[in-house]
N, C-alpha and C positions, 0 to 999 in steps of 0.2 A: 464352652465358647470358643475355646482354644484348637477344641478338635473339628468343630464346624468351619474354623478358619483356616486351618489345615487342610480338611477336605476339599473346601472351596480352590484353595491354592494349587491343590493337585489337579482338580476335574476341570478349572478353567485355567490352565495354567499359560498357554498362546494368549488368552484372553488378554490375562493379568502382565504378561511380558510386555504385549502392544501398548495397553495403557502407560505402563513405567517408559517406555520409549518417547511416548509422547508426552508425558511429563518433562522428563529430561529435556526434550530437545524445546519444550515451552521455558523449561526453568533456565534452559543455557541462553538461548536467546533474549526472553524477558530481562532475565536477572543478571546478565551479562554488563549491563548499564548501571548497575546499583552504585557504582563509586560516582557517578557524575549526579546522584540525587541525594547522597548522605552529606551532614554537615560536621564542620571540626567544631561545635561549640557545643553550650548545654553546660555549662558548668556554672552557673547562676540558676537561683531560685526565682523564677518569675513573679512569686507573691512576696520577697522580700523589700524593704522599704528601701534600700539602697537601688536595686533595679527600678523599679518603679519610678524613683527620683529619676534615675538616667535616664529612663525613658521619656519622661515629662520634658525634661531641660531638650531632650532631641527634638520632641514633636513639637513645642512652643516656641524654644528659640533656637533651633538647628543649632545645638549645643554638643559636641561630643567629645571624648578623649582622644588626640589624635592616634590612629590605626595604621598609619603608612609611614616610616622614618625613611628618608634618604640622606645615605651618609655621603658627602659629597668631600673628595678629595681634589683641588686645583692641581693643572699640570705644573705649576711653578712652585707649590707644594706650601702659598701662603693665603690664608681667605681674607685677608686686607689688600691685598692685591688690586690696584683698578680694575684690570682686565677680570680676576677673580670675581670682584664686588658686582660687576655688570651682568657677567654670565650667570651669575649666582641667583641675581635678584630676575634676569630673564625665565631662568627656570621654574623659580618659585611660581611667577605671574603665568608660564604655561601650564602647570601643574594643576593650580587654583581654578584655570578657566576648564579645566576637566569637566564632563557633564558628572561623573559620580562622585567629584570630588566636592565637599559643601565648603571647607576652607582651607588653606594651605596658608603656614608662616615659615621663615627662615630665619636663620642668623644675618642676613642681608635686610630682609624687609622688617624689622624689627629693631633696628638702630645698634645692630652688633653686641647683644646681651650674651656676655661670658658663657654662662651654661650651654648656649648652642654651639660654645666653639672648643675644639679640643685644647686639653694643657700645652702643648705643643702649637698650635696656632695653625697647624696644617690639615684641620680637617672641621667642617662645621657641618648643621643638622639642616635638614627642610623638613617640616612636620606637617601632613595632611591628615585631615578626617575624612573619611570616606562613609558615606552616607548608604543605609539600605539595612535590609537582613540581612540576616549572616550570609545565606548563598548569592544574595546579589553582591554584598561586599568582596566574597571570595573571588566571585567571577572578574568584579574590576579590577581587584589586586592583581590576580593573574594576568590581565590585561595590560597593566599600569607598569607592573614589574617587566614584562617583553617588552615595552618601550621606553622605558626609564631606565633600564640597569644596563652599566658601561659608559662608553663615552659619550658625554653631550656636551659638545661647543668648548673643549678644552677642560671639561669636569670628569671627573672619574667618578661613576654616581653607582653607589651599593643600595640593595632596597632591604629594608627591614621593617619590623615593628609588628604589633601583635597579629595582627590578621596576615601579612605575610608569612610571618611563621607558622599559622596555622594551615594557611593554603599549602606551606610546604610539607607541614605533617601529612596531610591528605595525599599530597603526590609520593612522598616517601613511603606510606604505608603500601599504597597501591604495587609501586616496582618491589618491594621488599616481600611482599606477599606473593608475587611471580617467582622473586627468586626464591624464597623459601620452598615453594610448593616444588619448582625443580629441582632441590635437593632431597625433600621430606618422601615425598612419594617413590623415587627410586629405592631410595635406604628402606623405606614402609614394606615395599614390595619385597627386597631380598631380605629384610626381617622374616616376613610372611613365609617366604620360601624355607627359610630355616626352619619353622615351628612346623610348617606342614607337609615339607620334603618335596613338594610338585607346585608346577606351575599353575594348571587350572585352580586348584584350591585355593591357593595363595592371591590369585587375582580376585576371587567373591568380595572379600571386605573391603577393596577398592572400589568394587561396583556398588556398595554400600556409600561410601567415602563421597564419591562423586555425586550421588542423587543428592545426600545429604546436606552438603554444603552449596549446589547450585539451586537446591530446594528451598534452602535458607537464604540464600540471594534473592528469588525470587520473593519469598515473603518480606524480605528487608524493603525492596524495590515498591512493592504494593503498599505497605506501611507508612513510607515517606510520602506517600501521596496525601494520605490524610493527616501524619503528625512529622514532626522533627524526629529524625534518627541520626545518632553520632557514628562518623566515618570507624570510631575505634570498635565498632561493635566486629567489624569482619575481621578484625583478629582473633576474636573468641570463636567466630563461626569456623574458620579452618580448622583453628587447633582442635576444638572439639570435634568436628567433621570425622577428622581424620581418626581422632582417638577412640571416639563412639565406634566406627567402622571397625576398627581391629576388635575392638571388646566386643561389640555383637556379634562380628563375623566369626572369632573363635570360639564362642560359645554355639552358634547356630550350626557352623561347618563340622566341627569336631563332635557335635552331637551326632550331625546326620552320617557320617562316617562310622563312627561308632555302633548304629543300627544296623546300616548295611554289614559290618563283619559281623554281628550278631546274628546275620543270616533274613532279618527283614526283607521285603519286597522293596522296592524304590519307593513307591506309594506311600506302603505303609511306613517306611523309614521316615519320609517326609511328615507325614502327620503326627508320629510321634516325637519328631524333632520339634513340630512347634507347639505340641501338648506340653513339653518340658523346657526346652532352651528357649521357645519362643516365649513362654509365660514369663521367665525370668528377665528377658530383654524388655517386653512389655511394662512390667512393674517396676524394672530399673528406670527406664526411660521415664515412667509417670513421676518417680521419686524427685529425679534431677528437674524435670519441666516444675512441679511445685515450688522444689527449692528456690529455683532460679526467680519464681513469679513475685518472691519477697522483694524484687528490685524494683517491681512496678507502684511500689508506696511512695518513691521518692519524687521528690518535684523536678529534679533536674534530669531531664531526657539523656545527658551522658549516662547515668546509670540506668534508665529504664531501658536505654538500649540495648544492654546488654541481657535484661531480660528478654527482649524480642528477639535477639538473635540464638540465645541460647534455647532457649522454649522450641523454635521454628527449628533450629537444626536436632535437638533431640528427636522431637517427635517426627520429623523425617526419617532419621536416620532407624526409628525403632518401627515405623511401618514397613519400609521396604525391608527389612530385615525378617520381621514376620511374615510379610505375605509375598512381596516381590523375589526375594533371595528363596524363600519356599519354592513359589513357580520353578526360580532358575534351577534350581536343584532337581526338582521334578523331571525338567528336561532333559538336562544334563546324565540324570543317574548315576550309572556307574563310571562313568566318563569323569566324574569327578575327582578322581584319582588319576587320569591320563596324565601324560608328561611329567612322570614321576621321576626327581633326580636320584631319588635315593630314597629305599624302604626303609622307615622305622619299624623295629619290632614294637609291638603293643606289650607292657608289661601284664604278666597274669595279674588277677585278683589278690592284694595283701603285697604287691611286689613293687618296685620302682623308687625313683628318687622321693616323689610326691608322697606317698606311701609313708616312707621312712620319717619324711619331715613332718608330716601330720602326727606319726605316734611318739616321735621324738617332744613336739611341742606337747603333746597330752600328757607324757609321762611327767615334765616339769614344767607346770603352767604360769606357777607365780614366778620364777626366774624368769622365762622368757616373755611374759607379763614385763616386769621392772627392766629388762634388757631392752625391749623394744621402745618401750615409754622413754627410757633414756635417750636412747638413739634420736625418735621426736622431735624431743627437746632439745637437743643439740642442733638438729637441723634448723629447727626454728630460733634459735637463738638469735641471729642476725635480727628478726623483727625487732625487738627490743632497743634497736638502734634507729627505727624508722623515722622518717620526718615526711610529714603529709604536706604537701602544697597542690596547688593547682599546675596544670604543665604547661611549659615554657618555652622557650628556644633550647635548652637542655635537652630536652625530649629526642632534638633532632641529630642525625650522627656528626661530628667532630667534619669540617669543611664544608658544611652546608653553606651555603650564600647567607641564608636569614640568620642561622646562627652565629656567624662570623660577624654579620653586624652589630649584632647584641653583645658579642664578647669585645668587640672595639669600643662599644658605649661604654662598656662596665670597666674597660681599661685606660680608654683615653681621655674621659668628660670627667670632669668633676661632679658634675652633678648626676 
């Protein structure tokens, strides 16, 4: 099978690369909008009694927990000042009249209950319930935040609450990924240049990574049309995409260069690479995909989404490595060694650091196994203090406006 696959990649190299380029363009165009299609929820079991009870309360009585909080600070610093009372009541009425808001109450509309006033009396709360599914609520919260945050007729308004927090989570993930990729890609390229010694060979794993990430984005975008997909799956996509690209790229490119040095023709070297390293990549990818598929049994789509992302990125990375990269290496031929920054001498058989390490391990297998096990246990020791919880405002970076509202609620309010 792998011999035929390698032969196909060599004989139809240009057709394979044209199809790969078309796939990349389609994935980049259609997959780049995936952030707007993913959801920030997925932490409740839809079959749980508590979830079904909450759905019934919403459906039949229009009741739901407040998911939007306005933290209001009057300019005068006293929430019971007549000017602040009038402005707070007007703010509450205006928020309650919004199309997306099912109900809104506040310290001023409920007769000044102490739990809705800060202990110092300089802050008060407006609580609102924004109705709709997760995507509708997120869109509405984003719009309400833009319009209500800041100065409102002598009141300084900060927006928080559960859905404001999760809206900020989605926005933060998108910006953080862009920042992470701007750092990770150059560092990855530098690492690969050190390993391969040349720019052309070092760039090939990035070819895999780009296709794997955008291919997974396309898969998630299509899946979001038929089922809910969590925004948190994006983190796994980019991390695994780059990681697998380096891993599989090292397998394929290193083996190809070894075959060339052994005197094989370009075509024979590509086929042999697919037969050996390609087989390793394919079975590695299949193993990872099967392992991740275990997450599909969970009823929480937050967890299922990691399976969607992981399986998509590993399958695309595997196919691109075995087929598209093989075709690209066939086109490059000996030019895979171009733009060498330095030439690394390949150690003779039975020599070199890795040979020495392997022999040392085999001479003392038991002490090495014990030492490695102890090291792994020490690295895993912090897990003994893990505390599991649902994500809240603390997943946001310090200084984020939605997180600051939650911190002020905890610090300034007795309730």
